[in-house]
N, CA, C and O atoms as a Tripos MOL2 file, in Angstrom:
@<TRIPOS>MOLECULE
protein
  184   183    46     0     0
PROTEIN
NO_CHARGES

@<TRIPOS>ATOM
      1 N        -127.5740 -126.4820   77.7780 N.3       1 UNK1
      2 CA       -127.6990 -125.1040   77.7990 C.3       1 UNK1
      3 C        -126.6100 -124.1650   78.0760 C.2       1 UNK1
      4 O        -126.4190 -123.8980   79.2620 O.2       1 UNK1
      5 N        -125.8350 -123.5970   77.1610 N.am      2 UNK2
      6 CA       -124.8430 -122.6520   77.5720 C.3       2 UNK2
      7 C        -124.9560 -121.6520   78.8960 C.2       2 UNK2
      8 O        -126.0550 -121.2030   79.2230 O.2       2 UNK2
      9 N        -123.9870 -121.3980   79.4870 N.am      3 UNK3
     10 CA       -123.6170 -120.1310   80.4700 C.3       3 UNK3
     11 C        -124.1160 -119.0300   79.9520 C.2       3 UNK3
     12 O        -123.8850 -118.8490   78.7570 O.2       3 UNK3
     13 N        -124.9470 -117.9770   80.7080 N.am      4 UNK4
     14 CA       -125.1310 -116.8560   79.9460 C.3       4 UNK4
     15 C        -123.8460 -115.8530   79.9390 C.2       4 UNK4
     16 O        -122.9130 -115.8240   80.7410 O.2       4 UNK4
     17 N        -124.0440 -115.1520   78.9520 N.am      5 UNK5
     18 CA       -122.6530 -114.2130   78.9850 C.3       5 UNK5
     19 C        -122.5410 -113.1500   79.7630 C.2       5 UNK5
     20 O        -121.4100 -112.6870   79.9090 O.2       5 UNK5
     21 N        -123.6610 -112.5200   80.4340 N.am      6 UNK6
     22 CA       -123.6910 -111.4460   81.4840 C.3       6 UNK6
     23 C        -123.5770 -112.1810   82.7900 C.2       6 UNK6
     24 O        -124.4840 -112.9320   83.1490 O.2       6 UNK6
     25 N        -122.4200 -111.9820   83.5660 N.am      7 UNK7
     26 CA       -122.4270 -112.4330   85.0180 C.3       7 UNK7
     27 C        -121.9620 -111.3460   85.7410 C.2       7 UNK7
     28 O        -120.7550 -111.3260   85.9800 O.2       7 UNK7
     29 N        -122.6940 -110.3900   86.1640 N.am      8 UNK8
     30 CA       -122.4920 -109.0530   86.5650 C.3       8 UNK8
     31 C        -121.3400 -109.0810   88.1980 C.2       8 UNK8
     32 O        -121.4550 -109.7400   89.2310 O.2       8 UNK8
     33 N        -120.3910 -108.1430   87.8030 N.am      9 UNK9
     34 CA       -119.3990 -108.0600   89.0170 C.3       9 UNK9
     35 C        -119.2190 -106.4710   89.0050 C.2       9 UNK9
     36 O        -118.8180 -105.8150   88.0440 O.2       9 UNK9
     37 N        -119.6020 -105.9700   90.2840 N.am     10 UNK10
     38 CA       -119.4780 -104.4800   90.5800 C.3      10 UNK10
     39 C        -117.9990 -103.9280   90.4530 C.2      10 UNK10
     40 O        -117.7820 -102.7770   90.0740 O.2      10 UNK10
     41 N        -117.0340 -104.7870   90.7820 N.am     11 UNK11
     42 CA       -115.6660 -104.2280   90.7360 C.3      11 UNK11
     43 C        -114.9290 -104.1340   89.4230 C.2      11 UNK11
     44 O        -114.0690 -103.3480   89.0270 O.2      11 UNK11
     45 N        -115.6670 -105.4260   88.7320 N.am     12 UNK12
     46 CA       -114.9060 -105.4630   87.4090 C.3      12 UNK12
     47 C        -115.5870 -104.2580   86.3020 C.2      12 UNK12
     48 O        -114.9760 -103.7370   85.3690 O.2      12 UNK12
     49 N        -117.0010 -103.9980   86.6980 N.am     13 UNK13
     50 CA       -117.6340 -102.9450   85.9590 C.3      13 UNK13
     51 C        -116.8460 -101.5830   86.1290 C.2      13 UNK13
     52 O        -116.4940 -100.9510   85.1340 O.2      13 UNK13
     53 N        -116.5880 -101.1630   87.3670 N.am     14 UNK14
     54 CA       -116.1910 -100.0080   87.6920 C.3      14 UNK14
     55 C        -114.6110  -99.6170   87.0300 C.2      14 UNK14
     56 O        -114.2060  -98.5280   86.6240 O.2      14 UNK14
     57 N        -113.8890 -100.9810   87.0980 N.am     15 UNK15
     58 CA       -112.5950 -101.0050   86.6300 C.3      15 UNK15
     59 C        -112.5820 -100.6890   85.1540 C.2      15 UNK15
     60 O        -111.6780 -100.0250   84.6460 O.2      15 UNK15
     61 N        -113.5760 -101.1640   84.4940 N.am     16 UNK16
     62 CA       -113.5520 -101.1420   83.1980 C.3      16 UNK16
     63 C        -114.1590  -99.7180   82.7260 C.2      16 UNK16
     64 O        -113.6260  -98.9640   81.9120 O.2      16 UNK16
     65 N        -115.1310  -99.5470   83.2630 N.am     17 UNK17
     66 CA       -115.8560  -98.4130   82.8630 C.3      17 UNK17
     67 C        -116.0420  -97.1050   83.7460 C.2      17 UNK17
     68 O        -116.6240  -96.1280   83.2740 O.2      17 UNK17
     69 N        -115.5680  -97.1090   84.9520 N.am     18 UNK18
     70 CA       -115.3640  -96.0820   85.8720 C.3      18 UNK18
     71 C        -114.7750  -94.8750   85.2290 C.2      18 UNK18
     72 O        -114.0970  -94.8000   84.2040 O.2      18 UNK18
     73 N        -115.1990  -93.8980   86.0890 N.am     19 UNK19
     74 CA       -114.4680  -92.6380   86.1510 C.3      19 UNK19
     75 C        -113.0800  -92.6500   86.0760 C.2      19 UNK19
     76 O        -112.5700  -91.9360   85.2130 O.2      19 UNK19
     77 N        -112.2720  -93.3930   86.8920 N.am     20 UNK20
     78 CA       -110.7220  -93.5880   86.9430 C.3      20 UNK20
     79 C        -110.2340  -94.2740   85.6490 C.2      20 UNK20
     80 O        -109.1820  -93.9250   85.1130 O.2      20 UNK20
     81 N        -110.8490  -95.0480   85.2630 N.am     21 UNK21
     82 CA       -110.6150  -95.7880   83.9720 C.3      21 UNK21
     83 C        -110.8080  -94.7990   82.6900 C.2      21 UNK21
     84 O        -109.9850  -94.8070   81.7750 O.2      21 UNK21
     85 N        -111.7130  -94.1240   82.6860 N.am     22 UNK22
     86 CA       -112.0120  -92.8770   81.8530 C.3      22 UNK22
     87 C        -110.7360  -92.0670   81.4160 C.2      22 UNK22
     88 O        -110.2040  -92.0840   80.3070 O.2      22 UNK22
     89 N        -110.3220  -91.2750   82.6540 N.am     23 UNK23
     90 CA       -109.3700  -90.1910   82.8830 C.3      23 UNK23
     91 C        -108.0790  -90.9740   82.5710 C.2      23 UNK23
     92 O        -107.1590  -90.3820   82.0060 O.2      23 UNK23
     93 N        -107.9810  -92.0500   82.8510 N.am     24 UNK24
     94 CA       -106.5510  -92.7620   82.6090 C.3      24 UNK24
     95 C        -106.0410  -92.8680   81.1900 C.2      24 UNK24
     96 O        -104.8470  -93.0880   80.9860 O.2      24 UNK24
     97 N        -106.9830  -92.7050   80.1180 N.am     25 UNK25
     98 CA       -106.6130  -92.9690   78.3770 C.3      25 UNK25
     99 C        -107.1240  -91.5900   77.9400 C.2      25 UNK25
    100 O        -108.0290  -90.9630   78.4890 O.2      25 UNK25
    101 N        -106.4230  -91.2160   76.8890 N.am     26 UNK26
    102 CA       -106.7200  -90.0980   75.9840 C.3      26 UNK26
    103 C        -108.0790  -90.5810   75.3970 C.2      26 UNK26
    104 O        -108.9890  -89.7930   75.6520 O.2      26 UNK26
    105 N        -108.3440  -91.3570   74.8850 N.am     27 UNK27
    106 CA       -109.7580  -91.9980   74.4170 C.3      27 UNK27
    107 C        -110.9810  -91.7270   75.3830 C.2      27 UNK27
    108 O        -112.0240  -91.1520   75.0740 O.2      27 UNK27
    109 N        -110.6200  -92.2940   76.7050 N.am     28 UNK28
    110 CA       -111.4280  -92.1640   77.8860 C.3      28 UNK28
    111 C        -111.6570  -90.7500   78.1370 C.2      28 UNK28
    112 O        -112.8140  -90.3390   78.2200 O.2      28 UNK28
    113 N        -110.7270  -90.0190   78.2570 N.am     29 UNK29
    114 CA       -110.8690  -88.4410   78.3840 C.3      29 UNK29
    115 C        -111.9850  -87.5840   77.3430 C.2      29 UNK29
    116 O        -112.8290  -86.7350   77.6310 O.2      29 UNK29
    117 N        -111.6080  -88.1840   76.0390 N.am     30 UNK30
    118 CA       -112.4770  -87.8270   74.7870 C.3      30 UNK30
    119 C        -113.7710  -88.3790   75.3480 C.2      30 UNK30
    120 O        -114.6000  -87.4690   75.3390 O.2      30 UNK30
    121 N        -114.2000  -89.3230   75.7550 N.am     31 UNK31
    122 CA       -115.6000  -89.9070   76.0830 C.3      31 UNK31
    123 C        -115.9860  -88.8620   77.1550 C.2      31 UNK31
    124 O        -117.0220  -88.2150   76.9980 O.2      31 UNK31
    125 N        -115.2340  -88.6760   78.1900 N.am     32 UNK32
    126 CA       -115.9040  -87.7910   79.4460 C.3      32 UNK32
    127 C        -116.1860  -86.2040   78.7310 C.2      32 UNK32
    128 O        -117.1080  -85.5230   79.1780 O.2      32 UNK32
    129 N        -115.4660  -85.7740   77.7880 N.am     33 UNK33
    130 CA       -115.5630  -84.4720   77.4680 C.3      33 UNK33
    131 C        -116.7730  -84.5900   76.4840 C.2      33 UNK33
    132 O        -117.6690  -83.7960   76.7690 O.2      33 UNK33
    133 N        -116.9980  -85.2910   75.5210 N.am     34 UNK34
    134 CA       -118.2110  -85.4560   75.0520 C.3      34 UNK34
    135 C        -119.4950  -85.7810   75.6560 C.2      34 UNK34
    136 O        -120.5330  -85.3890   75.1210 O.2      34 UNK34
    137 N        -119.5100  -86.5380   76.8410 N.am     35 UNK35
    138 CA       -120.5610  -86.3550   77.7040 C.3      35 UNK35
    139 C        -121.0520  -85.3590   78.4400 C.2      35 UNK35
    140 O        -122.2170  -85.1320   78.7670 O.2      35 UNK35
    141 N        -119.7720  -84.6120   78.7440 N.am     36 UNK36
    142 CA       -120.0610  -83.2860   79.4320 C.3      36 UNK36
    143 C        -120.6510  -82.2680   78.3820 C.2      36 UNK36
    144 O        -121.5890  -81.5120   78.6350 O.2      36 UNK36
    145 N        -120.0420  -82.3350   77.2680 N.am     37 UNK37
    146 CA       -120.8670  -80.9710   76.2290 C.3      37 UNK37
    147 C        -122.0730  -81.8130   76.0280 C.2      37 UNK37
    148 O        -123.0300  -81.0380   76.0080 O.2      37 UNK37
    149 N        -122.4050  -82.8180   75.8990 N.am     38 UNK38
    150 CA       -123.9130  -83.2780   75.5440 C.3      38 UNK38
    151 C        -124.8720  -83.0460   76.7050 C.2      38 UNK38
    152 O        -126.0970  -82.9740   76.6150 O.2      38 UNK38
    153 N        -124.0650  -82.9310   77.9160 N.am     39 UNK39
    154 CA       -124.8640  -82.5660   79.2090 C.3      39 UNK39
    155 C        -125.4180  -83.5360   80.0050 C.2      39 UNK39
    156 O        -126.2820  -83.3640   80.8640 O.2      39 UNK39
    157 N        -124.9300  -84.4810   79.7120 N.am     40 UNK40
    158 CA       -125.2570  -85.8310   80.4540 C.3      40 UNK40
    159 C        -125.1560  -85.6510   82.0440 C.2      40 UNK40
    160 O        -124.1600  -85.1380   82.5550 O.2      40 UNK40
    161 N        -126.1620  -86.0680   82.7350 N.am     41 UNK41
    162 CA       -126.0490  -86.1190   84.1500 C.3      41 UNK41
    163 C        -125.0470  -87.0070   84.8360 C.2      41 UNK41
    164 O        -124.5020  -86.8270   85.9240 O.2      41 UNK41
    165 N        -124.9060  -88.0470   83.9470 N.am     42 UNK42
    166 CA       -123.7930  -89.0880   84.6190 C.3      42 UNK42
    167 C        -122.7310  -89.0550   83.4940 C.2      42 UNK42
    168 O        -123.0270  -89.3270   82.3310 O.2      42 UNK42
    169 N        -121.3350  -88.6720   83.9290 N.am     43 UNK43
    170 CA       -120.3310  -88.7850   82.8040 C.3      43 UNK43
    171 C        -119.7250  -90.1620   82.8810 C.2      43 UNK43
    172 O        -119.2080  -90.6120   81.8590 O.2      43 UNK43
    173 N        -119.7360  -90.8640   83.9670 N.am     44 UNK44
    174 CA       -119.1680  -91.9920   84.1550 C.3      44 UNK44
    175 C        -120.0320  -93.0830   85.2690 C.2      44 UNK44
    176 O        -121.1680  -92.8980   85.7080 O.2      44 UNK44
    177 N        -119.5160  -93.7420   85.4340 N.am     45 UNK45
    178 CA       -120.4890  -94.9130   86.3370 C.3      45 UNK45
    179 C        -120.4490  -94.2040   87.6920 C.2      45 UNK45
    180 O        -119.4050  -93.7420   88.1530 O.2      45 UNK45
    181 N        -121.8080  -94.1300   88.3980 N.am     46 UNK46
    182 CA       -121.9480  -93.5780   89.6350 C.3      46 UNK46
    183 C        -121.3460  -94.2720   91.0040 C.2      46 UNK46
    184 O        -121.5040  -93.7240   92.0950 O.2      46 UNK46
@<TRIPOS>BOND
     1     1     2 1
     2     2     3 1
     3     3     4 2
     4     3     5 am
     5     5     6 1
     6     6     7 1
     7     7     8 2
     8     7     9 am
     9     9    10 1
    10    10    11 1
    11    11    12 2
    12    11    13 am
    13    13    14 1
    14    14    15 1
    15    15    16 2
    16    15    17 am
    17    17    18 1
    18    18    19 1
    19    19    20 2
    20    19    21 am
    21    21    22 1
    22    22    23 1
    23    23    24 2
    24    23    25 am
    25    25    26 1
    26    26    27 1
    27    27    28 2
    28    27    29 am
    29    29    30 1
    30    30    31 1
    31    31    32 2
    32    31    33 am
    33    33    34 1
    34    34    35 1
    35    35    36 2
    36    35    37 am
    37    37    38 1
    38    38    39 1
    39    39    40 2
    40    39    41 am
    41    41    42 1
    42    42    43 1
    43    43    44 2
    44    43    45 am
    45    45    46 1
    46    46    47 1
    47    47    48 2
    48    47    49 am
    49    49    50 1
    50    50    51 1
    51    51    52 2
    52    51    53 am
    53    53    54 1
    54    54    55 1
    55    55    56 2
    56    55    57 am
    57    57    58 1
    58    58    59 1
    59    59    60 2
    60    59    61 am
    61    61    62 1
    62    62    63 1
    63    63    64 2
    64    63    65 am
    65    65    66 1
    66    66    67 1
    67    67    68 2
    68    67    69 am
    69    69    70 1
    70    70    71 1
    71    71    72 2
    72    71    73 am
    73    73    74 1
    74    74    75 1
    75    75    76 2
    76    75    77 am
    77    77    78 1
    78    78    79 1
    79    79    80 2
    80    79    81 am
    81    81    82 1
    82    82    83 1
    83    83    84 2
    84    83    85 am
    85    85    86 1
    86    86    87 1
    87    87    88 2
    88    87    89 am
    89    89    90 1
    90    90    91 1
    91    91    92 2
    92    91    93 am
    93    93    94 1
    94    94    95 1
    95    95    96 2
    96    95    97 am
    97    97    98 1
    98    98    99 1
    99    99   100 2
   100    99   101 am
   101   101   102 1
   102   102   103 1
   103   103   104 2
   104   103   105 am
   105   105   106 1
   106   106   107 1
   107   107   108 2
   108   107   109 am
   109   109   110 1
   110   110   111 1
   111   111   112 2
   112   111   113 am
   113   113   114 1
   114   114   115 1
   115   115   116 2
   116   115   117 am
   117   117   118 1
   118   118   119 1
   119   119   120 2
   120   119   121 am
   121   121   122 1
   122   122   123 1
   123   123   124 2
   124   123   125 am
   125   125   126 1
   126   126   127 1
   127   127   128 2
   128   127   129 am
   129   129   130 1
   130   130   131 1
   131   131   132 2
   132   131   133 am
   133   133   134 1
   134   134   135 1
   135   135   136 2
   136   135   137 am
   137   137   138 1
   138   138   139 1
   139   139   140 2
   140   139   141 am
   141   141   142 1
   142   142   143 1
   143   143   144 2
   144   143   145 am
   145   145   146 1
   146   146   147 1
   147   147   148 2
   148   147   149 am
   149   149   150 1
   150   150   151 1
   151   151   152 2
   152   151   153 am
   153   153   154 1
   154   154   155 1
   155   155   156 2
   156   155   157 am
   157   157   158 1
   158   158   159 1
   159   159   160 2
   160   159   161 am
   161   161   162 1
   162   162   163 1
   163   163   164 2
   164   163   165 am
   165   165   166 1
   166   166   167 1
   167   167   168 2
   168   167   169 am
   169   169   170 1
   170   170   171 1
   171   171   172 2
   172   171   173 am
   173   173   174 1
   174   174   175 1
   175   175   176 2
   176   175   177 am
   177   177   178 1
   178   178   179 1
   179   179   180 2
   180   179   181 am
   181   181   182 1
   182   182   183 1
   183   183   184 2
@<TRIPOS>SUBSTRUCTURE
     1 UNK1         2 RESIDUE 1 A UNK
     2 UNK2         6 RESIDUE 1 A UNK
     3 UNK3        10 RESIDUE 1 A UNK
     4 UNK4        14 RESIDUE 1 A UNK
     5 UNK5        18 RESIDUE 1 A UNK
     6 UNK6        22 RESIDUE 1 A UNK
     7 UNK7        26 RESIDUE 1 A UNK
     8 UNK8        30 RESIDUE 1 A UNK
     9 UNK9        34 RESIDUE 1 A UNK
    10 UNK10       38 RESIDUE 1 A UNK
    11 UNK11       42 RESIDUE 1 A UNK
    12 UNK12       46 RESIDUE 1 A UNK
    13 UNK13       50 RESIDUE 1 A UNK
    14 UNK14       54 RESIDUE 1 A UNK
    15 UNK15       58 RESIDUE 1 A UNK
    16 UNK16       62 RESIDUE 1 A UNK
    17 UNK17       66 RESIDUE 1 A UNK
    18 UNK18       70 RESIDUE 1 A UNK
    19 UNK19       74 RESIDUE 1 A UNK
    20 UNK20       78 RESIDUE 1 A UNK
    21 UNK21       82 RESIDUE 1 A UNK
    22 UNK22       86 RESIDUE 1 A UNK
    23 UNK23       90 RESIDUE 1 A UNK
    24 UNK24       94 RESIDUE 1 A UNK
    25 UNK25       98 RESIDUE 1 A UNK
    26 UNK26      102 RESIDUE 1 A UNK
    27 UNK27      106 RESIDUE 1 A UNK
    28 UNK28      110 RESIDUE 1 A UNK
    29 UNK29      114 RESIDUE 1 A UNK
    30 UNK30      118 RESIDUE 1 A UNK
    31 UNK31      122 RESIDUE 1 A UNK
    32 UNK32      126 RESIDUE 1 A UNK
    33 UNK33      130 RESIDUE 1 A UNK
    34 UNK34      134 RESIDUE 1 A UNK
    35 UNK35      138 RESIDUE 1 A UNK
    36 UNK36      142 RESIDUE 1 A UNK
    37 UNK37      146 RESIDUE 1 A UNK
    38 UNK38      150 RESIDUE 1 A UNK
    39 UNK39      154 RESIDUE 1 A UNK
    40 UNK40      158 RESIDUE 1 A UNK
    41 UNK41      162 RESIDUE 1 A UNK
    42 UNK42      166 RESIDUE 1 A UNK
    43 UNK43      170 RESIDUE 1 A UNK
    44 UNK44      174 RESIDUE 1 A UNK
    45 UNK45      178 RESIDUE 1 A UNK
    46 UNK46      182 RESIDUE 1 A UNK
């Protein structure tokens, strides 16, 4: 049986999807903007 595809790592998760990763790119800033407009409690990873 092959290895499962989800092997969680906290640091990798934060680097890919965290707040700093979001504000670093124009597209990421767009994501944050839309999440703020929608009223999300969390706009990026806690």
